[in-house]
DRENDO-1510 file (C-alpha; in Angstrom, 1 decimal, always signed):
<recs>
REC; n; res; u; v; w
REC; 1; UNK; +0.0; +0.0; +0.0 .
REC; 2; UNK; +1.0; +3.6; -0.4 .
REC; 3; UNK; +0.5; +5.3; +3.0 .
REC; 4; UNK; +0.9; +8.9; +3.9 .
REC; 5; UNK; +0.9; +9.8; +7.6 .
REC; 6; UNK; +0.4; +13.3; +8.9 .
REC; 7; UNK; +1.9; +14.3; +12.3 .
REC; 8; UNK; +3.4; +17.6; +13.4 .
REC; 9; UNK; +6.3; +16.1; +15.3 .
REC; 10; UNK; +7.7; +12.9; +13.9 .
REC; 11; UNK; +9.8; +11.0; +16.4 .
REC; 12; UNK; +9.5; +9.1; +19.7 .
REC; 13; UNK; +8.9; +12.3; +21.7 .
REC; 14; UNK; +5.5; +11.8; +23.2 .
REC; 15; UNK; +2.5; +9.4; +23.4 .
REC; 16; UNK; +0.8; +10.2; +20.1 .
REC; 17; UNK; +4.2; +10.8; +18.4 .
REC; 18; UNK; +5.6; +7.5; +19.5 .
REC; 19; UNK; +2.4; +5.8; +18.2 .
REC; 20; UNK; +3.0; +7.3; +14.8 .
REC; 21; UNK; +6.7; +6.7; +14.9 .
REC; 22; UNK; +6.5; +3.0; +15.9 .
REC; 23; UNK; +3.5; +2.2; +13.6 .
REC; 24; UNK; +5.0; +3.9; +10.5 .
REC; 25; UNK; +8.3; +2.1; +11.0 .
REC; 26; UNK; +6.6; -1.3; +11.4 .
REC; 27; UNK; +4.4; -0.7; +8.3 .
REC; 28; UNK; +7.5; +0.2; +6.3 .
REC; 29; UNK; +9.3; -2.9; +7.5 .
REC; 30; UNK; +6.3; -4.9; +6.3 .
REC; 31; UNK; +6.9; -3.5; +2.8 .
REC; 32; UNK; +4.4; -0.7; +2.5 .
REC; 33; UNK; +5.5; +2.6; +1.0 .
REC; 34; UNK; +5.5; +5.2; +3.8 .
REC; 35; UNK; +5.6; +9.0; +3.5 .
REC; 36; UNK; +5.5; +11.3; +6.5 .
REC; 37; UNK; +4.3; +14.9; +6.4 .
REC; 38; UNK; +5.5; +16.8; +9.5 .
REC; 39; UNK; +6.8; +20.1; +10.7 .
REC; 40; UNK; +10.1; +18.4; +11.4 .
REC; 41; UNK; +12.0; +15.3; +12.3 .
REC; 42; UNK; +12.4; +15.1; +16.1 .
REC; 43; UNK; +15.2; +12.5; +16.2 .
REC; 44; UNK; +18.2; +11.3; +14.2 .
REC; 45; UNK; +18.9; +9.4; +12.1 .
REC; 46; UNK; +15.8; +9.3; +10.0 .
REC; 47; UNK; +14.2; +5.8; +9.6 .
REC; 48; UNK; +15.3; +4.0; +6.6 .
REC; 49; UNK; +12.9; +3.5; +3.7 .
REC; 50; UNK; +10.5; +6.2; +4.9 .
REC; 51; UNK; +10.1; +9.4; +2.9 .
REC; 52; UNK; +10.0; +12.3; +5.3 .
REC; 53; UNK; +8.7; +15.7; +4.1 .
REC; 54; UNK; +9.4; +18.5; +6.6 .
REC; 55; UNK; +7.1; +21.4; +6.1 .
REC; 56; UNK; +8.7; +23.7; +8.6 .
REC; 57; UNK; +7.6; +24.8; +12.1 .
REC; 58; UNK; +4.5; +26.9; +12.8 .
REC; 59; UNK; +4.1; +29.2; +15.8 .
REC; 60; UNK; +2.8; +26.9; +18.6 .
REC; 61; UNK; +0.5; +29.5; +20.2 .
REC; 62; UNK; -2.4; +29.9; +20.1 .
REC; 63; UNK; -2.9; +26.2; +19.7 .
REC; 64; UNK; -6.0; +26.3; +17.5 .
REC; 65; UNK; -4.2; +28.6; +15.1 .
REC; 66; UNK; -1.2; +26.4; +15.0 .
REC; 67; UNK; -3.5; +23.5; +14.0 .
REC; 68; UNK; -4.9; +25.6; +11.2 .
REC; 69; UNK; -1.5; +26.8; +9.9 .
REC; 70; UNK; -0.1; +23.3; +9.8 .
REC; 71; UNK; -3.3; +22.0; +8.1 .
REC; 72; UNK; -2.9; +24.6; +5.4 .
REC; 73; UNK; +0.7; +23.6; +4.8 .
REC; 74; UNK; -0.4; +20.0; +4.5 .
REC; 75; UNK; -3.2; +20.8; +2.1 .
REC; 76; UNK; -0.9; +22.9; -0.1 .
REC; 77; UNK; +1.7; +20.2; -0.3 .
REC; 78; UNK; -0.9; +17.5; -1.2 .
REC; 79; UNK; -2.4; +19.8; -3.8 .
REC; 80; UNK; +1.0; +20.1; -5.4 .
REC; 81; UNK; +1.8; +16.4; -5.2 .
REC; 82; UNK; -1.5; +14.5; -6.1 .
REC; 83; UNK; -1.6; +10.7; -6.0 .
REC; 84; UNK; -4.9; +8.9; -6.2 .
REC; 85; UNK; -3.4; +5.6; -5.1 .
REC; 86; UNK; -2.3; +6.6; -1.6 .
REC; 87; UNK; -4.2; +6.4; +1.7 .
REC; 88; UNK; -3.9; +9.6; +3.7 .
REC; 89; UNK; -3.9; +8.9; +7.4 .
REC; 90; UNK; -3.8; +11.9; +9.8 .
REC; 91; UNK; -3.0; +12.2; +13.4 .
REC; 92; UNK; -3.7; +15.9; +13.5 .
REC; 93; UNK; -6.5; +18.4; +12.8 .
REC; 94; UNK; -6.3; +18.3; +9.0 .
REC; 95; UNK; -8.8; +18.6; +6.2 .
REC; 96; UNK; -7.5; +16.1; +3.6 .
REC; 97; UNK; -7.3; +12.7; +5.3 .
REC; 98; UNK; -9.1; +9.5; +4.5 .
REC; 99; UNK; -8.4; +8.1; +8.0 .
REC; 100; UNK; -7.8; +9.9; +11.2 .
REC; 101; UNK; -6.7; +8.4; +14.5 .
REC; 102; UNK; -8.2; +10.1; +17.5 .
REC; 103; UNK; -5.6; +10.2; +20.3 .
REC; 104; UNK; -7.3; +12.4; +22.9 .
REC; 105; UNK; -10.6; +13.2; +24.5 .
REC; 106; UNK; -13.0; +15.1; +22.2 .
REC; 107; UNK; -12.8; +18.8; +22.6 .
REC; 108; UNK; -16.6; +18.7; +22.4 .
REC; 109; UNK; -16.6; +17.9; +26.1 .
REC; 110; UNK; -16.5; +21.7; +26.5 .
REC; 111; UNK; -20.2; +21.6; +25.8 .
REC; 112; UNK; -20.8; +20.2; +29.3 .
REC; 113; UNK; -19.4; +23.4; +30.8 .
REC; 114; UNK; -21.6; +26.4; +31.8 .
REC; 115; UNK; -22.4; +28.7; +28.9 .
REC; 116; UNK; -20.2; +31.5; +30.1 .
REC; 117; UNK; -17.2; +29.2; +29.8 .
REC; 118; UNK; -18.1; +28.4; +26.2 .
REC; 119; UNK; -18.4; +31.8; +24.6 .
REC; 120; UNK; -15.0; +32.3; +23.1 .
REC; 121; UNK; -13.5; +32.5; +19.6 .
REC; 122; UNK; -11.0; +29.8; +20.8 .
REC; 123; UNK; -13.8; +27.5; +21.7 .
REC; 124; UNK; -15.6; +27.9; +18.4 .
REC; 125; UNK; -12.4; +27.5; +16.4 .
REC; 126; UNK; -11.5; +24.2; +18.2 .
REC; 127; UNK; -15.0; +22.8; +17.8 .
REC; 128; UNK; -14.9; +23.6; +14.1 .
REC; 129; UNK; -11.5; +22.0; +13.7 .
REC; 130; UNK; -12.6; +18.9; +15.5 .
REC; 131; UNK; -15.8; +18.6; +13.5 .
REC; 132; UNK; -14.0; +19.1; +10.2 .
REC; 133; UNK; -11.5; +16.3; +11.2 .
REC; 134; UNK; -14.3; +13.9; +12.0 .
REC; 135; UNK; -17.0; +14.8; +9.4 .
REC; 136; UNK; -15.0; +15.9; +6.3 .
REC; 137; UNK; -16.6; +14.5; +3.1 .
REC; 138; UNK; -13.4; +12.5; +2.3 .
REC; 139; UNK; -13.2; +10.8; +5.7 .
REC; 140; UNK; -13.7; +7.1; +5.4 .
REC; 141; UNK; -12.6; +5.9; +8.9 .
REC; 142; UNK; -12.2; +7.4; +12.4 .
REC; 143; UNK; -9.9; +5.2; +14.5 .
REC; 144; UNK; -10.1; +5.7; +18.3 .
REC; 145; UNK; -6.9; +4.7; +20.2 .
REC; 146; UNK; -9.0; +3.2; +23.1 .
REC; 147; UNK; -12.5; +2.0; +24.0 .
REC; 148; UNK; -12.7; +5.0; +26.3 .
REC; 149; UNK; -12.2; +7.4; +23.4 .
REC; 150; UNK; -14.6; +5.5; +21.2 .
REC; 151; UNK; -17.4; +5.9; +23.8 .
REC; 152; UNK; -16.6; +9.6; +24.2 .
REC; 153; UNK; -16.7; +10.2; +20.5 .
REC; 154; UNK; -20.0; +8.5; +20.1 .
REC; 155; UNK; -21.4; +10.4; +23.0 .
REC; 156; UNK; -20.6; +13.8; +21.5 .
REC; 157; UNK; -20.9; +12.9; +17.9 .
REC; 158; UNK; -23.6; +10.2; +17.5 .
REC; 159; UNK; -23.6; +10.4; +13.7 .
REC; 160; UNK; -20.0; +9.2; +13.7 .
REC; 161; UNK; -21.2; +5.6; +14.0 .
REC; 162; UNK; -21.0; +5.3; +10.2 .
REC; 163; UNK; -17.2; +5.8; +10.1 .
REC; 164; UNK; -16.1; +4.9; +13.6 .
REC; 165; UNK; -14.1; +1.7; +13.5 .
REC; 166; UNK; -12.8; -0.6; +16.3 .
REC; 167; UNK; -10.1; +0.9; +18.5 .
REC; 168; UNK; -6.5; +0.3; +17.5 .
REC; 169; UNK; -4.7; +0.6; +20.8 .
REC; 170; UNK; -0.9; +1.3; +21.1 .
REC; 171; UNK; +1.6; -1.4; +21.2 .
REC; 172; UNK; +4.9; -1.7; +23.1 .
REC; 173; UNK; +8.4; -2.5; +22.2 .
REC; 174; UNK; +8.7; -6.0; +23.7 .
REC; 175; UNK; +12.5; -5.5; +24.2 .
REC; 176; UNK; +12.0; -3.1; +27.1 .
REC; 177; UNK; +14.4; -4.1; +29.9 .
REC; 178; UNK; +12.4; -6.1; +32.4 .
REC; 179; UNK; +12.3; -5.3; +36.1 .
REC; 180; UNK; +14.3; -7.9; +38.0 .
REC; 181; UNK; +12.5; -9.9; +40.7 .
REC; 182; UNK; +14.1; -8.3; +43.7 .
REC; 183; UNK; +13.0; -7.5; +47.3 .
REC; 184; UNK; +11.9; -4.0; +48.2 .
REC; 185; UNK; +13.2; -2.7; +51.5 .
REC; 186; UNK; +10.4; -2.2; +54.1 .
REC; 187; UNK; +11.4; +1.5; +54.5 .
REC; 188; UNK; +12.3; +2.0; +50.8 .
REC; 189; UNK; +11.4; +1.4; +47.2 .
REC; 190; UNK; +11.2; +3.6; +44.1 .
REC; 191; UNK; +8.0; +4.9; +42.7 .
REC; 192; UNK; +8.0; +6.4; +39.2 .
REC; 193; UNK; +5.8; +8.9; +37.4 .
REC; 194; UNK; +6.0; +9.6; +33.7 .
REC; 195; UNK; +4.1; +12.3; +31.8 .
REC; 196; UNK; +5.0; +15.6; +30.3 .
REC; 197; UNK; +1.5; +17.0; +30.6 .
REC; 198; UNK; +1.7; +16.7; +34.4 .
REC; 199; UNK; -1.5; +18.4; +35.4 .
REC; 200; UNK; -3.7; +16.2; +33.2 .
REC; 201; UNK; -1.8; +13.1; +34.2 .
REC; 202; UNK; -2.2; +13.9; +37.9 .
REC; 203; UNK; +1.4; +14.6; +39.2 .
REC; 204; UNK; +0.1; +16.8; +42.0 .
REC; 205; UNK; -2.1; +13.9; +43.1 .
REC; 206; UNK; +0.9; +11.5; +42.9 .
REC; 207; UNK; +3.0; +13.8; +45.0 .
REC; 208; UNK; +0.4; +13.8; +47.7 .
REC; 209; UNK; +0.1; +10.0; +47.6 .
REC; 210; UNK; +3.9; +9.4; +47.8 .
REC; 211; UNK; +4.3; +12.1; +50.5 .
REC; 212; UNK; +1.7; +10.2; +52.6 .
REC; 213; UNK; +3.2; +6.9; +51.9 .
REC; 214; UNK; +6.6; +8.2; +53.0 .
REC; 215; UNK; +5.2; +8.4; +56.5 .
REC; 216; UNK; +5.3; +4.6; +56.5 .
REC; 217; UNK; +8.4; +4.3; +54.2 .
REC; 218; UNK; +10.8; +7.0; +55.2 .
REC; 219; UNK; +13.4; +6.0; +52.6 .
REC; 220; UNK; +11.0; +5.8; +49.7 .
REC; 221; UNK; +12.1; +7.6; +46.5 .
REC; 222; UNK; +10.0; +9.3; +43.9 .
REC; 223; UNK; +11.3; +9.7; +40.3 .
REC; 224; UNK; +9.4; +12.1; +37.9 .
REC; 225; UNK; +10.1; +11.9; +34.2 .
REC; 226; UNK; +8.7; +14.3; +31.6 .
REC; 227; UNK; +7.9; +17.8; +32.9 .
REC; 228; UNK; +10.6; +20.5; +33.0 .
REC; 229; UNK; +11.9; +20.5; +36.7 .
REC; 230; UNK; +11.4; +24.2; +37.1 .
REC; 231; UNK; +7.7; +23.9; +36.2 .
REC; 232; UNK; +7.0; +21.4; +39.0 .
REC; 233; UNK; +9.5; +22.1; +41.7 .
REC; 234; UNK; +6.9; +24.0; +43.7 .
REC; 235; UNK; +5.1; +20.7; +44.2 .
REC; 236; UNK; +8.0; +19.5; +46.4 .
REC; 237; UNK; +8.5; +22.6; +48.5 .
REC; 238; UNK; +7.7; +20.6; +51.7 .
REC; 239; UNK; +10.0; +17.8; +50.8 .
REC; 240; UNK; +13.5; +17.4; +52.1 .
REC; 241; UNK; +15.1; +15.1; +49.5 .
REC; 242; UNK; +13.8; +11.7; +48.4 .
REC; 243; UNK; +12.8; +12.7; +44.9 .
REC; 244; UNK; +14.4; +13.2; +41.4 .
REC; 245; UNK; +13.1; +15.4; +38.6 .
REC; 246; UNK; +14.6; +14.0; +35.4 .
REC; 247; UNK; +12.8; +16.2; +32.9 .
REC; 248; UNK; +12.2; +15.0; +29.3 .
REC; 249; UNK; +14.2; +11.9; +28.8 .
REC; 250; UNK; +13.9; +8.4; +27.4 .
REC; 251; UNK; +11.9; +6.4; +29.9 .
REC; 252; UNK; +12.6; +3.0; +28.4 .
REC; 253; UNK; +15.6; +2.1; +30.5 .
REC; 254; UNK; +14.0; +3.5; +33.7 .
REC; 255; UNK; +11.1; +1.0; +34.1 .
REC; 256; UNK; +13.5; -1.7; +35.4 .
REC; 257; UNK; +14.7; +0.6; +38.1 .
REC; 258; UNK; +11.2; +1.4; +39.5 .
REC; 259; UNK; +9.3; -0.7; +41.9 .
REC; 260; UNK; +5.9; +0.8; +41.0 .
REC; 261; UNK; +4.5; +3.1; +38.4 .
REC; 262; UNK; +1.9; +5.6; +39.7 .
REC; 263; UNK; -0.4; +7.2; +37.2 .
REC; 264; UNK; -3.5; +8.9; +38.8 .
REC; 265; UNK; -4.4; +10.7; +35.6 .
REC; 266; UNK; -7.4; +13.1; +35.5 .
REC; 267; UNK; -7.7; +12.4; +31.8 .
REC; 268; UNK; -5.7; +9.8; +29.8 .
REC; 269; UNK; -7.0; +8.5; +26.5 .
REC; 270; UNK; -4.9; +5.4; +26.7 .
REC; 271; UNK; -1.7; +5.5; +28.7 .
REC; 272; UNK; +1.3; +4.3; +26.7 .
REC; 273; UNK; +3.6; +4.6; +29.7 .
REC; 274; UNK; +1.3; +2.2; +31.6 .
REC; 275; UNK; +1.5; -0.3; +28.7 .
REC; 276; UNK; +5.3; +0.0; +28.6 .
REC; 277; UNK; +5.6; -0.5; +32.4 .
REC; 278; UNK; +3.5; -3.7; +32.1 .
REC; 279; UNK; +5.7; -4.9; +29.3 .
REC; 280; UNK; +8.7; -4.4; +31.7 .
REC; 281; UNK; +6.9; -6.5; +34.4 .
REC; 282; UNK; +6.4; -3.4; +36.6 .
REC; 283; UNK; +3.3; -3.2; +38.8 .
REC; 284; UNK; +1.1; -0.1; +38.2 .
REC; 285; UNK; -1.5; +1.9; +40.1 .
REC; 286; UNK; -3.7; +4.0; +37.8 .
REC; 287; UNK; -6.9; +6.0; +37.8 .
REC; 288; UNK; -10.1; +4.7; +36.1 .
REC; 289; UNK; -9.8; +7.7; +33.8 .
REC; 290; UNK; -7.1; +5.9; +31.8 .
REC; 291; UNK; -8.2; +4.2; +28.5 .
REC; 292; UNK; -6.1; +1.2; +29.4 .
REC; 293; UNK; -7.9; +0.6; +32.6 .
REC; 294; UNK; -10.2; -2.1; +31.2 .
REC; 295; UNK; -7.1; -4.2; +30.5 .
REC; 296; UNK; -6.0; -4.2; +34.2 .
REC; 297; UNK; -7.2; -6.0; +37.3 .
REC; 298; UNK; -9.4; -4.0; +39.7 .
REC; 299; UNK; -6.7; -3.9; +42.3 .
REC; 300; UNK; -4.6; -1.8; +40.0 .
REC; 301; UNK; -7.3; +0.8; +39.2 .
REC; 302; UNK; -8.8; +3.4; +41.5 .
REC; 303; UNK; -11.3; +6.1; +41.1 .
REC; 304; UNK; -9.6; +9.5; +40.7 .
REC; 305; UNK; -11.7; +10.8; +43.6 .
REC; 306; UNK; -10.8; +7.9; +45.9 .
REC; 307; UNK; -9.6; +8.8; +49.4 .
REC; 308; UNK; -5.9; +9.4; +49.6 .
REC; 309; UNK; -5.5; +6.6; +52.1 .
REC; 310; UNK; -7.0; +4.2; +49.5 .
REC; 311; UNK; -4.3; +5.2; +47.0 .
REC; 312; UNK; -1.6; +4.8; +49.7 .
REC; 313; UNK; -2.9; +1.4; +50.7 .
REC; 314; UNK; -3.0; +0.2; +47.0 .
REC; 315; UNK; +0.6; +1.4; +46.5 .
REC; 316; UNK; +1.7; -0.3; +49.6 .
REC; 317; UNK; +0.1; -3.6; +48.5 .
REC; 318; UNK; +1.6; -3.6; +45.0 .
REC; 319; UNK; +5.0; -1.9; +45.6 .
REC; 320; UNK; +7.6; -4.3; +44.2 .
REC; 321; UNK; +5.0; -7.1; +43.5 .
REC; 322; UNK; +6.3; -9.7; +41.0 .
REC; 323; UNK; +4.4; -9.1; +37.8 .
REC; 324; UNK; +4.8; -11.1; +34.5 .
REC; 325; UNK; +5.6; -8.9; +31.5 .
REC; 326; UNK; +2.5; -8.4; +29.3 .
REC; 327; UNK; +1.8; -6.5; +26.1 .
REC; 328; UNK; +1.3; -6.7; +22.4 .
REC; 329; UNK; +3.8; -5.7; +19.7 .
REC; 330; UNK; +3.7; -2.9; +17.2 .
REC; 331; UNK; +3.6; -5.5; +14.5 .
REC; 332; UNK; +0.2; -6.6; +15.9 .
REC; 333; UNK; -0.9; -2.9; +15.8 .
REC; 334; UNK; +0.3; -2.6; +12.2 .
REC; 335; UNK; -1.7; -5.7; +11.3 .
REC; 336; UNK; -4.8; -4.2; +12.9 .
REC; 337; UNK; -4.4; -1.0; +11.1 .
REC; 338; UNK; -4.0; -2.8; +7.8 .
REC; 339; UNK; -7.2; -4.7; +8.4 .
REC; 340; UNK; -8.9; -1.3; +8.9 .
REC; 341; UNK; -7.5; +0.0; +5.6 .
REC; 342; UNK; -8.6; -3.1; +3.7 .
REC; 343; UNK; -12.1; -3.1; +5.2 .
REC; 344; UNK; -12.6; +0.6; +4.4 .
REC; 345; UNK; -10.9; +0.6; +1.0 .
REC; 346; UNK; -12.0; -2.6; -0.6 .
REC; 347; UNK; -11.2; -1.1; -3.9 .
REC; 348; UNK; -8.5; +1.6; -3.6 .
REC; 349; UNK; -9.2; +3.0; -7.0 .
REC; 350; UNK; -12.7; +4.1; -5.8 .
REC; 351; UNK; -11.1; +6.7; -3.4 .
REC; 352; UNK; -12.1; +10.2; -4.4 .
REC; 353; UNK; -9.2; +12.7; -4.7 .
REC; 354; UNK; -8.3; +13.8; -1.2 .
REC; 355; UNK; -7.5; +17.4; -1.9 .
REC; 356; UNK; -7.8; +20.3; -4.3 .
REC; 357; UNK; -5.8; +23.5; -4.2 .
REC; 358; UNK; -8.8; +25.2; -2.4 .
REC; 359; UNK; -8.9; +22.6; +0.4 .
REC; 360; UNK; -7.5; +24.3; +3.4 .
</recs>
C-alpha cells in the first residue's frame, strides 16, 4: 500500500508521536510505501525506507491557530503532489485525510461546561477544527486509540457511528528491559511517574500520595520523568530530599529501576507509559480515567476521587510485587491498522481525490 501519515512532530517524543513513529516504521518494515508529512523530524537518524517531508515549524500558540496553519501547509503540499493511489492517514486536525486516529478526549466535552465558559472564539475554532476532522466528506474511517475514546466520540458525535471503527490501541516494544525480581526494603522502594503534561496526568495527586506513603516508608524515593523540573519544583516545597526530577528523557531504561509506576491521571485517552511499564513487568496503580484501565485488574485501578488513604494502601500492597511482563507488539498494531484499511478501501481505485488547491 501507499500510505501517507500526517503528524506535526515525527519522532519518539510523546504518546501520540511515539504511536505514529512505531506504527510507521513497522508498516515500512512490512513492505508498505510510507511518506510522513510533518513540521520536522524530532530524532536522528531518520528511519530507513521512509520518505519524510518536513514542512517547517509553525508558531505553537495559540494552539488552534497552530493546527490551522499546519493544516494549510499539508493541504498545499498535497495539492502540489497529487496521488490517487495513496491512503492519507492523519493524526492531526487536518482537512484532507481518508483516515484519522483520535488520540485524545473530544474537545466537544466543553459543551458540558456552563455557557459563560463556552463563549469564546477559541472554543468555536477548536470545535470547528474537530468537527472538520471527523466529518470531512473525504473521511472514510475514524480510529479511536482506546475504547474510552470510542465511547466519548459516540457520546458527543452520535452520527459518527457510520465511520467509527474498532479501536487500534498502542503497542509496546517488547524488548523493554524487564524489572528484576528483587525484594523491596520495608522502608524504601522507588515509585516512578512519567508524563510531560503533568496536570492532566495527575502529578500533584501522585506527589500527595507518595508524600503520605513516606510516613510509612521513610526511605521511599519518587522519580518524575517528563515535565521540566522548574515547572514542577513547587510541588515539592515541603520535601527534604527523596525525589528526582529528570525532565524529558527516554523512559525505556528506567522502568526496570522502578518498583511501582503511579499514574493517577485526571484524563488519559490510553496510557502508553502504563503499557510499557506492564511490558517491563512493573506493577502499576492508575486511575479509572485511563483508557487502558479495562485491561488491568481491579486492584490496579482506583477512582480519581478515591480517598488518599486508599491510594496509599494500594501502592503499599503492590509496591515491588512480582508481575509477569504483558503487552502486544507494534507488529500486531500494524496488522490491525492494515485490516482497517482493507475493510474501508475494498477497492483503492474508488477513493475520491483527497485534496484540491482550495482545500485548506
